[in-house]
Legacy VTK file of the C-alpha trace (Angstrom):
# vtk DataFile Version 3.0
C-alpha trace
ASCII
DATASET POLYDATA
POINTS 73 float
-12.690 -40.335 -59.967
-11.609 -36.998 -61.355
-8.003 -36.591 -62.413
-6.232 -33.271 -61.986
-2.856 -32.815 -63.705
-1.372 -30.795 -60.858
-2.927 -32.741 -57.988
-1.029 -34.479 -55.178
-2.085 -37.823 -56.664
-0.588 -36.909 -60.043
2.642 -35.806 -58.357
2.969 -39.053 -56.418
2.132 -41.300 -59.371
4.723 -39.572 -61.555
7.539 -40.039 -59.003
9.949 -42.952 -58.656
12.373 -43.334 -55.739
14.914 -44.920 -58.081
16.189 -42.557 -60.802
16.970 -45.576 -63.014
13.345 -46.816 -62.941
10.339 -45.182 -64.496
7.436 -44.608 -62.076
5.372 -47.405 -63.667
7.926 -49.990 -62.484
7.790 -48.714 -58.888
3.979 -48.650 -58.798
3.777 -52.089 -60.443
5.917 -53.460 -57.593
3.610 -51.780 -55.068
0.544 -53.288 -56.762
2.178 -56.722 -56.934
2.928 -56.615 -53.187
-0.630 -55.503 -52.455
-2.079 -58.415 -54.414
0.344 -60.923 -52.873
0.279 -59.779 -49.237
-3.055 -57.967 -49.054
-1.397 -54.707 -48.001
1.251 -52.323 -49.352
2.502 -49.225 -47.552
3.995 -46.272 -49.434
5.292 -43.341 -47.384
5.708 -39.970 -49.134
7.824 -37.130 -47.722
6.631 -33.620 -48.514
8.518 -30.349 -48.042
6.923 -26.975 -48.702
4.119 -28.588 -50.670
6.464 -30.585 -52.934
7.085 -34.310 -52.993
10.742 -34.882 -52.055
11.003 -38.648 -51.536
8.840 -41.717 -51.519
9.499 -45.020 -49.756
7.947 -48.408 -50.296
7.825 -50.329 -47.032
9.284 -53.729 -47.806
7.745 -55.300 -44.733
4.710 -54.384 -42.685
5.440 -55.536 -39.167
2.003 -54.872 -37.696
-1.000 -52.657 -38.122
-4.137 -51.681 -36.263
-6.826 -49.083 -36.919
-4.651 -46.398 -35.297
-1.070 -47.439 -36.055
1.123 -48.986 -38.758
4.595 -50.283 -37.952
6.806 -50.746 -41.016
10.368 -51.478 -42.074
11.921 -49.227 -44.723
15.134 -50.202 -46.526
LINES 1 74
73 0 1 2 3 4 5 6 7 8 9 10 11 12 13 14 15 16 17 18 19 20 21 22 23 24 25 26 27 28 29 30 31 32 33 34 35 36 37 38 39 40 41 42 43 44 45 46 47 48 49 50 51 52 53 54 55 56 57 58 59 60 61 62 63 64 65 66 67 68 69 70 71 72
C-alpha cells in the first residue's frame, strides 16, 4: 500500500475525537473492538474536503451487504 502524507487516510489516522487522547489511543480502541467483536465501525464527517469529526460506533446493531445500523454515543 502506498502512503501519501496529504491523503484522506493520513488525515483520518492523525485525528482523534477526544482532544485529551492522541490518535493512537483512539485507533487502538477501534482495533481492539474489531478483534474482539469481528467488526468496528468508524464514521467520519467531512466538510469542504476537510475532516471535521470522527465517531466510533460503540455498538453495531445490525448489518447487511447494503446497510449498517449503529449506535453512536
